[in-house]
Steps between C-alpha positions, in 0.01 A plus 500: 500500500773762495429838633715797426570724787368836444753767432520745797619844412757650734353761735677828496472663845477886515835670615330591836491125575874470470549803715269380768665157505853656522373724795357183670833317465688806620282540809550129576870525465513822713288330769739208507791738535326692771430183694853400470624856600261497799627161601858616489409815707317288764788266519738816540268629772500169684876489476508842669242418756723222625797737554519605870467876553829523666677333197325753266621781731852366501501443123389853456783631704738279311385637172539860624857425596565361151349815346208303356232738602222358273541155666518665842176683445321186379605316812380776726183524311442128532568508862256807551240296313543169661538621861321838523527708818781278633822652637694389187227646283532829672872504433445386144283794408761746612771310319289511186493879539876517560581256215283685250662827611843352428418408153333838422147351498385806701127466437510136633711607790238771594214251467669245718595764765149638516363148533733444794384810669137400442525158635761567787446853617637427844822351383824678606606463125209741386736816511743313260208420268396867481860588443534253221192646340651850509824371352321324226322822393831695544668258253231583237524882523552669156710796422354844573386553135242224523173446703586471865214273622746234604707764685194610695430144601859456617459812720182377640641154584816649660282716710293205610828355637595821677155574661384144578835366623699806608729284725573222255831465358367586155362840591826708470562367155147541399513865625825579311359334173162679551693835486661400170174404363347836592791670327410316178125584526590863563738487202208384281295804611784727440559360152125563404510842669797606291338385188199718574721794594685483167162517331412789724198317634570649856191379671565134396861540604398644841288197569794271453746694700230536774496125527873491564482786766194337680594127483874473441656760712785264613612426151784698327239637253336724730737796463451505132125472529484804724712697254283386211201624689661828534549507126141386411325731747718802394416426134129496577528822692409331826791675686405431862514125439826548325632691789378237746665213309819695491487574869439146589775385273740748656405403855548131459776496236689832541807365316310355210583620143123476440435763760762724349328481155159562660632793682646651197175455306295685759772773532476546117136624545580694813365237741660293784411190677217551749291211657124502523413276792149435350653358173467133430887490465553622851255252633662214316831578669349530862700257709737429226830376653732531206632284220583142584779307325 
């Protein structure tokens, strides 16, 4: 007897079925690729693990000499990871900081230098690590019209070198650069102070010029700051403070053109420079030894 096979209608799967199947296939393929990638990474790590630390160190130095900073840093990082706390690892961390500095990767340079200081606080290379941090901040200083956060960090870092390692070979240069950084910070305060002065917001201007007089007396801006204080106080009718600012200016900078301007301003109102020893201006200049180049 002959039987006809029943006709089976094609089953139409919902769209979600195909989406789910594609997702499963994609996950399977991704997993396979991930396994392959992990295998390659593990093989690469095994290859590195078999490299002696001294060879990694020498390869890093060779890459530095060729100007291949990326390769040099990789070698030093591998060495630091594979032989931590070894003598070569100690050197490699500092070389990472130096190499990053050379290629203008200042944030990485600072990170490596700080790590060196943390791990090897007794090393004779610690002063250099501090100096490298200061130099890295210094390289990132903006012009005076912008925010000076990085400038302040540079000053703090240079002063770390000066105060913590005063006899190191880096201290004289750090001191000289700290003065230049102070000058820029003072310049920023003066810039803002002049802005308020032009708007005749004298109290706000005084606050800025006061910072220069109190904190940055050794900068080239202090003469103008005192003269601007004369102008601000005189405009507010606070004549005794104006007279004191002019007297202090004349005592410390008698040949300054700013003193001549301040003297003329007071004379126009029938006043003359006269110091009030109780003024904050006088107290700020107690022990002042003069302008430093």
